[in-house]
All heavy atoms as a GROMACS GRO file, in nm:
protein
  461
    1MET      N    1   9.730  10.330   9.555
    1MET     CA    2   9.692  10.224   9.462
    1MET      C    3   9.672  10.095   9.536
    1MET      O    4   9.754  10.052   9.613
    1MET     CB    5   9.809  10.212   9.359
    1MET     CG    6   9.776  10.105   9.257
    1MET     SD    7   9.908  10.106   9.135
    1MET     CE    8   9.944   9.932   9.134
    2GLN      N    9   9.559  10.032   9.518
    2GLN     CA   10   9.531   9.904   9.580
    2GLN      C   11   9.573   9.791   9.489
    2GLN      O   12   9.558   9.799   9.367
    2GLN     CB   13   9.381   9.890   9.607
    2GLN     CG   14   9.329   9.974   9.716
    2GLN     CD   15   9.182   9.943   9.746
    2GLN    OE1   16   9.114   9.888   9.666
    2GLN    NE2   17   9.139   9.980   9.862
    3PRO      N   18   9.633   9.684   9.554
    3PRO     CA   19   9.666   9.570   9.469
    3PRO      C   20   9.539   9.503   9.422
    3PRO      O   21   9.438   9.501   9.491
    3PRO     CB   22   9.746   9.479   9.563
    3PRO     CG   23   9.704   9.520   9.698
    3PRO     CD   24   9.664   9.666   9.692
    4GLY      N   25   9.543   9.446   9.305
    4GLY     CA   26   9.426   9.370   9.254
    4GLY      C   27   9.472   9.240   9.196
    4GLY      O   28   9.578   9.233   9.136
    5CYS      N   29   9.394   9.139   9.209
    5CYS     CA   30   9.421   9.008   9.154
    5CYS      C   31   9.379   9.005   9.006
    5CYS      O   32   9.283   9.077   8.967
    5CYS     CB   33   9.344   8.902   9.230
    5CYS     SG   34   9.373   8.732   9.174
    6PRO      N   35   9.441   8.927   8.921
    6PRO     CA   36   9.399   8.916   8.783
    6PRO      C   37   9.250   8.872   8.770
    6PRO      O   38   9.185   8.906   8.672
    6PRO     CB   39   9.489   8.808   8.726
    6PRO     CG   40   9.614   8.820   8.807
    6PRO     CD   41   9.568   8.854   8.945
    7CYS      N   42   9.195   8.803   8.875
    7CYS     CA   43   9.054   8.763   8.870
    7CYS      C   44   8.958   8.880   8.896
    7CYS      O   45   8.838   8.867   8.885
    7CYS     CB   46   9.027   8.647   8.965
    7CYS     SG   47   9.013   8.696   9.140
    8GLY      N   48   9.015   8.995   8.941
    8GLY     CA   49   8.932   9.110   8.966
    8GLY      C   50   8.907   9.135   9.114
    8GLY      O   51   8.858   9.240   9.154
    9SER      N   52   8.937   9.037   9.198
    9SER     CA   53   8.913   9.049   9.343
    9SER      C   54   9.016   9.145   9.406
    9SER      O   55   9.130   9.155   9.359
    9SER     CB   56   8.921   8.913   9.409
    9SER     OG   57   8.905   8.926   9.552
   10GLU      N   58   8.976   9.212   9.512
   10GLU     CA   59   9.068   9.294   9.589
   10GLU      C   60   9.070   9.256   9.737
   10GLU      O   61   9.104   9.336   9.822
   10GLU     CB   62   9.032   9.442   9.569
   10GLU     CG   63   9.057   9.490   9.431
   10GLU     CD   64   9.030   9.640   9.411
   10GLU    OE1   65   8.987   9.705   9.507
   10GLU    OE2   66   9.057   9.686   9.300
   11GLU      N   67   9.036   9.129   9.766
   11GLU     CA   68   9.039   9.081   9.903
   11GLU      C   69   9.146   8.974   9.915
   11GLU      O   70   9.150   8.878   9.839
   11GLU     CB   71   8.904   9.022   9.943
   11GLU     CG   72   8.795   9.125   9.950
   11GLU     CD   73   8.664   9.064  10.000
   11GLU    OE1   74   8.669   8.985  10.093
   11GLU    OE2   75   8.563   9.103   9.944
   12PHE      N   76   9.239   8.995  10.010
   12PHE     CA   77   9.357   8.911  10.022
   12PHE      C   78   9.381   8.870  10.167
   12PHE      O   79   9.343   8.942  10.261
   12PHE     CB   80   9.481   8.985   9.976
   12PHE     CG   81   9.477   9.026   9.832
   12PHE    CD1   82   9.421   9.148   9.791
   12PHE    CD2   83   9.522   8.940   9.733
   12PHE    CE1   84   9.419   9.183   9.661
   12PHE    CE2   85   9.519   8.972   9.600
   12PHE     CZ   86   9.465   9.098   9.563
   13GLU      N   87   9.449   8.760  10.184
   13GLU     CA   88   9.513   8.721  10.312
   13GLU      C   89   9.656   8.768  10.300
   13GLU      O   90   9.718   8.757  10.191
   13GLU     CB   91   9.509   8.573  10.334
   13GLU     CG   92   9.368   8.517  10.345
   13GLU     CD   93   9.362   8.364  10.351
   13GLU    OE1   94   9.447   8.301  10.284
   13GLU    OE2   95   9.274   8.317  10.419
   14ALA      N   96   9.712   8.818  10.406
   14ALA     CA   97   9.851   8.870  10.402
   14ALA      C   98   9.943   8.786  10.489
   14ALA      O   99   9.898   8.733  10.592
   14ALA     CB  100   9.856   9.016  10.450
   15ALA      N  101  10.072   8.778  10.450
   15ALA     CA  102  10.172   8.708  10.529
   15ALA      C  103  10.302   8.787  10.522
   15ALA      O  104  10.331   8.854  10.422
   15ALA     CB  105  10.194   8.569  10.474
   16VAL      N  106  10.379   8.783  10.630
   16VAL     CA  107  10.509   8.846  10.634
   16VAL      C  108  10.614   8.738  10.662
   16VAL      O  109  10.592   8.653  10.748
   16VAL     CB  110  10.515   8.953  10.747
   16VAL    CG1  111  10.650   9.015  10.758
   16VAL    CG2  112  10.412   9.063  10.723
   17ALA      N  113  10.723   8.743  10.586
   17ALA     CA  114  10.831   8.646  10.608
   17ALA      C  115  10.960   8.720  10.634
   17ALA      O  116  10.981   8.834  10.588
   17ALA     CB  117  10.846   8.558  10.480
   18PHE      N  118  11.046   8.656  10.713
   18PHE     CA  119  11.174   8.714  10.747
   18PHE      C  120  11.286   8.618  10.705
   18PHE      O  121  11.274   8.501  10.727
   18PHE     CB  122  11.191   8.735  10.900
   18PHE     CG  123  11.088   8.834  10.953
   18PHE    CD1  124  10.971   8.790  11.010
   18PHE    CD2  125  11.112   8.969  10.951
   18PHE    CE1  126  10.875   8.880  11.060
   18PHE    CE2  127  11.025   9.059  11.003
   18PHE     CZ  128  10.902   9.016  11.055
   19SER      N  129  11.391   8.669  10.642
   19SER     CA  130  11.509   8.592  10.610
   19SER      C  131  11.612   8.637  10.713
   19SER      O  132  11.644   8.759  10.726
   19SER     CB  133  11.560   8.622  10.473
   19SER     OG  134  11.465   8.579  10.375
   20LEU      N  135  11.666   8.540  10.784
   20LEU     CA  136  11.761   8.572  10.892
   20LEU      C  137  11.906   8.539  10.846
   20LEU      O  138  11.930   8.443  10.777
   20LEU     CB  139  11.727   8.491  11.017
   20LEU     CG  140  11.584   8.507  11.071
   20LEU    CD1  141  11.566   8.422  11.193
   20LEU    CD2  142  11.555   8.654  11.103
   21GLY      N  143  11.998   8.620  10.899
   21GLY     CA  144  12.142   8.595  10.873
   21GLY      C  145  12.193   8.492  10.974
   21GLY      O  146  12.120   8.444  11.059
   22THR      N  147  12.320   8.462  10.960
   22THR     CA  148  12.381   8.357  11.043
   22THR      C  149  12.375   8.389  11.191
   22THR      O  150  12.365   8.300  11.276
   22THR     CB  151  12.527   8.331  11.002
   22THR    OG1  152  12.598   8.455  11.007
   22THR    CG2  153  12.535   8.271  10.864
   23GLY      N  154  12.379   8.518  11.225
   23GLY     CA  155  12.372   8.558  11.365
   23GLY      C  156  12.232   8.574  11.420
   23GLY      O  157  12.210   8.614  11.536
   24GLY      N  158  12.131   8.548  11.334
   24GLY     CA  159  11.993   8.558  11.379
   24GLY      C  160  11.930   8.694  11.351
   24GLY      O  161  11.814   8.719  11.381
   25SER      N  162  12.005   8.789  11.292
   25SER     CA  163  11.951   8.918  11.259
   25SER      C  164  11.872   8.912  11.131
   25SER      O  165  11.898   8.830  11.045
   25SER     CB  166  12.060   9.024  11.253
   25SER     OG  167  12.149   8.993  11.153
   26VAL      N  168  11.770   8.997  11.119
   26VAL     CA  169  11.687   9.001  10.997
   26VAL      C  170  11.766   9.062  10.881
   26VAL      O  171  11.826   9.168  10.896
   26VAL     CB  172  11.560   9.083  11.024
   26VAL    CG1  173  11.477   9.097  10.900
   26VAL    CG2  174  11.477   9.021  11.137
   27ARG      N  175  11.766   8.994  10.768
   27ARG     CA  176  11.835   9.041  10.648
   27ARG      C  177  11.733   9.091  10.543
   27ARG      O  178  11.761   9.186  10.470
   27ARG     CB  179  11.920   8.930  10.584
   27ARG     CG  180  12.038   8.887  10.670
   27ARG     CD  181  12.146   8.992  10.683
   27ARG     NE  182  12.132   9.063  10.808
   27ARG     CZ  183  12.171   9.189  10.833
   27ARG    NH1  184  12.221   9.264  10.740
   27ARG    NH2  185  12.153   9.247  10.950
   28TRP      N  186  11.616   9.024  10.535
   28TRP     CA  187  11.512   9.063  10.439
   28TRP      C  188  11.375   9.050  10.507
   28TRP      O  189  11.354   8.958  10.587
   28TRP     CB  190  11.512   8.973  10.319
   28TRP     CG  191  11.622   8.998  10.222
   28TRP    CD1  192  11.748   8.943  10.224
   28TRP    CD2  193  11.621   9.087  10.111
   28TRP    NE1  194  11.824   8.992  10.123
   28TRP    CE2  195  11.747   9.078  10.048
   28TRP    CE3  196  11.522   9.165  10.053
   28TRP    CZ2  197  11.783   9.150   9.936
   28TRP    CZ3  198  11.557   9.238   9.940
   28TRP    CH2  199  11.685   9.231   9.882
   29VAL      N  200  11.283   9.142  10.472
   29VAL     CA  201  11.145   9.131  10.510
   29VAL      C  202  11.062   9.126  10.381
   29VAL      O  203  11.084   9.207  10.290
   29VAL     CB  204  11.096   9.256  10.591
   29VAL    CG1  205  10.950   9.244  10.626
   29VAL    CG2  206  11.181   9.270  10.718
   30THR      N  207  10.975   9.027  10.371
   30THR     CA  208  10.895   9.006  10.250
   30THR      C  209  10.745   9.001  10.285
   30THR      O  210  10.709   8.935  10.382
   30THR     CB  211  10.934   8.875  10.179
   30THR    OG1  212  11.074   8.879  10.150
   30THR    CG2  213  10.857   8.854  10.050
   31VAL      N  214  10.662   9.070  10.210
   31VAL     CA  215  10.518   9.068  10.225
   31VAL      C  216  10.454   8.999  10.107
   31VAL      O  217  10.478   9.034   9.990
   31VAL     CB  218  10.461   9.210  10.242
   31VAL    CG1  219  10.308   9.208  10.251
   31VAL    CG2  220  10.523   9.281  10.361
   32GLY      N  221  10.373   8.898  10.136
   32GLY     CA  222  10.302   8.825  10.031
   32GLY      C  223  10.151   8.835  10.054
   32GLY      O  224  10.105   8.848  10.168
   33LEU      N  225  10.077   8.824   9.942
   33LEU     CA  226   9.933   8.825   9.949
   33LEU      C  227   9.878   8.706   9.877
   33LEU      O  228   9.932   8.660   9.775
   33LEU     CB  229   9.874   8.954   9.884
   33LEU     CG  230   9.916   9.086   9.948
   33LEU    CD1  231   9.854   9.202   9.868
   33LEU    CD2  232   9.875   9.095  10.093
   34ARG      N  233   9.763   8.653   9.928
   34ARG     CA  234   9.692   8.542   9.863
   34ARG      C  235   9.548   8.583   9.844
   34ARG      O  236   9.479   8.625   9.935
   34ARG     CB  237   9.695   8.420   9.958
   34ARG     CG  238   9.624   8.300   9.901
   34ARG     CD  239   9.631   8.184   9.999
   34ARG     NE  240   9.552   8.071   9.952
   34ARG     CZ  241   9.420   8.055   9.970
   34ARG    NH1  242   9.354   8.144  10.041
   34ARG    NH2  243   9.359   7.950   9.922
   35CYS      N  244   9.503   8.577   9.720
   35CYS     CA  245   9.368   8.610   9.684
   35CYS      C  246   9.268   8.515   9.750
   35CYS      O  247   9.280   8.394   9.737
   35CYS     CB  248   9.350   8.611   9.534
   35CYS     SG  249   9.179   8.647   9.480
   36ILE      N  250   9.172   8.570   9.817
   36ILE     CA  251   9.069   8.488   9.887
   36ILE      C  252   8.980   8.416   9.784
   36ILE      O  253   8.938   8.302   9.806
   36ILE     CB  254   8.986   8.573   9.979
   36ILE    CG1  255   9.074   8.621  10.095
   36ILE    CG2  256   8.866   8.498  10.034
   36ILE    CD1  257   9.009   8.718  10.192
   37LYS      N  258   8.957   8.478   9.671
   37LYS     CA  259   8.865   8.424   9.570
   37LYS      C  260   8.920   8.304   9.492
   37LYS      O  261   8.861   8.201   9.480
   37LYS     CB  262   8.822   8.535   9.471
   37LYS     CG  263   8.718   8.488   9.369
   37LYS     CD  264   8.675   8.608   9.285
   37LYS     CE  265   8.570   8.566   9.181
   37LYS     NZ  266   8.536   8.676   9.093
   38ASP      N  267   9.046   8.321   9.440
   38ASP     CA  268   9.102   8.212   9.354
   38ASP      C  269   9.235   8.153   9.404
   38ASP      O  270   9.289   8.063   9.341
   38ASP     CB  271   9.114   8.258   9.211
   38ASP     CG  272   9.225   8.363   9.189
   38ASP    OD1  273   9.288   8.404   9.287
   38ASP    OD2  274   9.244   8.404   9.074
   39GLY      N  275   9.287   8.205   9.517
   39GLY     CA  276   9.411   8.146   9.570
   39GLY      C  277   9.537   8.192   9.508
   39GLY      O  278   9.646   8.145   9.545
   40PHE      N  279   9.531   8.286   9.414
   40PHE     CA  280   9.652   8.337   9.350
   40PHE      C  281   9.741   8.403   9.453
   40PHE      O  282   9.698   8.479   9.538
   40PHE     CB  283   9.615   8.441   9.243
   40PHE     CG  284   9.730   8.492   9.165
   40PHE    CD1  285   9.786   8.428   9.059
   40PHE    CD2  286   9.787   8.616   9.201
   40PHE    CE1  287   9.893   8.475   8.987
   40PHE    CE2  288   9.893   8.669   9.130
   40PHE     CZ  289   9.948   8.598   9.025
   41CYS      N  290   9.873   8.367   9.448
   41CYS     CA  291   9.968   8.421   9.548
   41CYS      C  292  10.075   8.503   9.476
   41CYS      O  293  10.114   8.474   9.364
   41CYS     CB  294  10.041   8.305   9.623
   41CYS     SG  295   9.931   8.207   9.723
   42GLY      N  296  10.127   8.602   9.552
   42GLY     CA  297  10.233   8.684   9.497
   42GLY      C  298  10.308   8.759   9.605
   42GLY      O  299  10.253   8.780   9.715
   43VAL      N  300  10.431   8.795   9.573
   43VAL     CA  301  10.510   8.880   9.664
   43VAL      C  302  10.487   9.022   9.621
   43VAL      O  303  10.509   9.058   9.505
   43VAL     CB  304  10.662   8.846   9.654
   43VAL    CG1  305  10.744   8.944   9.732
   43VAL    CG2  306  10.685   8.703   9.704
   44TYR      N  307  10.439   9.104   9.713
   44TYR     CA  308  10.408   9.240   9.677
   44TYR      C  309  10.508   9.344   9.726
   44TYR      O  310  10.505   9.456   9.680
   44TYR     CB  311  10.264   9.273   9.730
   44TYR     CG  312  10.162   9.208   9.642
   44TYR    CD1  313  10.123   9.076   9.664
   44TYR    CD2  314  10.104   9.275   9.537
   44TYR    CE1  315  10.030   9.012   9.584
   44TYR    CE2  316  10.012   9.214   9.453
   44TYR     CZ  317   9.977   9.081   9.478
   44TYR     OH  318   9.885   9.018   9.397
   45ALA      N  319  10.593   9.306   9.817
   45ALA     CA  320  10.698   9.400   9.866
   45ALA      C  321  10.809   9.320   9.937
   45ALA      O  322  10.780   9.217  10.000
   45ALA     CB  323  10.638   9.502   9.962
   46ASP      N  324  10.929   9.367   9.922
   46ASP     CA  325  11.039   9.310  10.005
   46ASP      C  326  11.142   9.421  10.031
   46ASP      O  327  11.155   9.514   9.949
   46ASP     CB  328  11.100   9.187   9.944
   46ASP     CG  329  11.158   9.207   9.803
   46ASP    OD1  330  11.139   9.314   9.744
   46ASP    OD2  331  11.223   9.114   9.756
   47TRP      N  332  11.206   9.411  10.143
   47TRP     CA  333  11.304   9.512  10.183
   47TRP      C  334  11.432   9.441  10.231
   47TRP      O  335  11.426   9.350  10.313
   47TRP     CB  336  11.250   9.596  10.302
   47TRP     CG  337  11.133   9.679  10.269
   47TRP    CD1  338  11.134   9.807  10.216
   47TRP    CD2  339  10.994   9.646  10.288
   47TRP    NE1  340  11.004   9.849  10.204
   47TRP    CE2  341  10.918   9.752  10.245
   47TRP    CE3  342  10.932   9.531  10.337
   47TRP    CZ2  343  10.779   9.751  10.251
   47TRP    CZ3  344  10.792   9.530  10.345
   47TRP    CH2  345  10.718   9.639  10.300
   48LYS      N  346  11.542   9.492  10.187
   48LYS     CA  347  11.672   9.446  10.239
   48LYS      C  348  11.703   9.527  10.363
   48LYS      O  349  11.693   9.650  10.361
   48LYS     CB  350  11.784   9.465  10.137
   48LYS     CG  351  11.917   9.410  10.184
   48LYS     CD  352  12.019   9.418  10.074
   48LYS     CE  353  12.154   9.356  10.107
   48LYS     NZ  354  12.192   9.335  10.243
   49ILE      N  355  11.737   9.457  10.470
   49ILE     CA  356  11.767   9.526  10.597
   49ILE      C  357  11.920   9.527  10.612
   49ILE      O  358  11.985   9.421  10.613
   49ILE     CB  359  11.703   9.449  10.716
   49ILE    CG1  360  11.552   9.433  10.695
   49ILE    CG2  361  11.730   9.524  10.847
   49ILE    CD1  362  11.471   9.557  10.671
   50ASP      N  363  11.976   9.643  10.624
   50ASP     CA  364  12.124   9.654  10.630
   50ASP      C  365  12.168   9.728  10.755
   50ASP      O  366  12.267   9.802  10.756
   50ASP     CB  367  12.178   9.721  10.505
   50ASP     CG  368  12.120   9.862  10.484
   50ASP    OD1  369  12.042   9.906  10.566
   50ASP    OD2  370  12.159   9.924  10.382
   51TYR      N  371  12.097   9.702  10.868
   51TYR     CA  372  12.139   9.764  10.994
   51TYR      C  373  12.113   9.664  11.103
   51TYR      O  374  12.044   9.563  11.086
   51TYR     CB  375  12.063   9.896  11.021
   51TYR     CG  376  11.913   9.878  11.033
   51TYR    CD1  377  11.856   9.838  11.157
   51TYR    CD2  378  11.830   9.896  10.924
   51TYR    CE1  379  11.715   9.820  11.166
   51TYR    CE2  380  11.692   9.878  10.935
   51TYR     CZ  381  11.637   9.841  11.054
   51TYR     OH  382  11.501   9.822  11.064
   52GLU      N  383  12.165   9.686  11.218
   52GLU     CA  384  12.142   9.606  11.340
   52GLU      C  385  12.132   9.698  11.457
   52GLU      O  386  12.188   9.807  11.454
   52GLU     CB  387  12.258   9.505  11.359
   52GLU     CG  388  12.258   9.394  11.258
   52GLU     CD  389  12.361   9.286  11.293
   52GLU    OE1  390  12.383   9.260  11.413
   52GLU    OE2  391  12.410   9.227  11.198
   53PRO      N  392  12.067   9.662  11.562
   53PRO     CA  393  11.993   9.536  11.588
   53PRO      C  394  11.857   9.536  11.512
   53PRO      O  395  11.805   9.641  11.475
   53PRO     CB  396  11.971   9.533  11.737
   53PRO     CG  397  11.970   9.674  11.776
   53PRO     CD  398  12.059   9.749  11.681
   54THR      N  399  11.806   9.415  11.490
   54THR     CA  400  11.680   9.401  11.412
   54THR      C  401  11.572   9.330  11.490
   54THR      O  402  11.467   9.302  11.434
   54THR     CB  403  11.709   9.324  11.282
   54THR    OG1  404  11.756   9.194  11.318
   54THR    CG2  405  11.808   9.395  11.195
   55ASP      N  406  11.590   9.307  11.620
   55ASP     CA  407  11.490   9.234  11.700
   55ASP      C  408  11.353   9.300  11.696
   55ASP      O  409  11.251   9.233  11.698
   55ASP     CB  410  11.536   9.223  11.844
   55ASP     CG  411  11.664   9.141  11.858
   55ASP    OD1  412  11.697   9.064  11.767
   55ASP    OD2  413  11.728   9.157  11.967
   56HIS      N  414  11.349   9.431  11.689
   56HIS     CA  415  11.223   9.505  11.689
   56HIS      C  416  11.136   9.469  11.568
   56HIS      O  417  11.015   9.474  11.571
   56HIS     CB  418  11.246   9.656  11.696
   56HIS     CG  419  11.310   9.712  11.571
   56HIS    ND1  420  11.443   9.691  11.541
   56HIS    CD2  421  11.260   9.778  11.468
   56HIS    CE1  422  11.472   9.751  11.429
   56HIS    NE2  423  11.360   9.802  11.381
   57LEU      N  424  11.199   9.429  11.457
   57LEU     CA  425  11.125   9.395  11.339
   57LEU      C  426  11.039   9.270  11.358
   57LEU      O  427  10.927   9.259  11.315
   57LEU     CB  428  11.214   9.376  11.218
   57LEU     CG  429  11.297   9.498  11.173
   57LEU    CD1  430  11.394   9.461  11.066
   57LEU    CD2  431  11.194   9.605  11.122
   58LEU      N  432  11.095   9.174  11.431
   58LEU     CA  433  11.022   9.048  11.460
   58LEU      C  434  10.908   9.071  11.556
   58LEU      O  435  10.805   9.004  11.544
   58LEU     CB  436  11.121   8.943  11.517
   58LEU     CG  437  11.230   8.899  11.420
   58LEU    CD1  438  11.333   8.815  11.498
   58LEU    CD2  439  11.173   8.826  11.303
   59THR      N  440  10.920   9.163  11.646
   59THR     CA  441  10.813   9.187  11.745
   59THR      C  442  10.703   9.280  11.690
   59THR      O  443  10.594   9.278  11.744
   59THR     CB  444  10.870   9.249  11.875
   59THR    OG1  445  10.935   9.369  11.847
   59THR    CG2  446  10.970   9.153  11.941
   60MET      N  447  10.728   9.350  11.579
   60MET     CA  448  10.632   9.442  11.524
   60MET      C  449  10.519   9.374  11.446
   60MET      O  450  10.411   9.427  11.426
   60MET     CB  451  10.697   9.543  11.431
   60MET     CG  452  10.788   9.641  11.502
   60MET     SD  453  10.868   9.756  11.393
   60MET     CE  454  10.734   9.849  11.326
   61VAL      N  455  10.544   9.252  11.403
   61VAL     CA  456  10.445   9.180  11.321
   61VAL      C  457  10.347   9.100  11.408
   61VAL      O  458  10.378   9.038  11.498
   61VAL     CB  459  10.516   9.084  11.223
   61VAL    CG1  460  10.414   9.004  11.144
   61VAL    CG2  461  10.599   9.165  11.129
   0.00000   0.00000   0.00000
């Protein structure tokens, strides 16, 4: 299933964000999309990370 914007467009810019814990390890990974046509933004996926070490997650993006 492809994500679609309410305007009907299916072209997006993507961004990945990381929430870090006090020790610097990744606690959450969030993926957001921004519609190229009208600028509508949304969070399309997020994952809670409950293991360590997490350094590989930062280098994968």
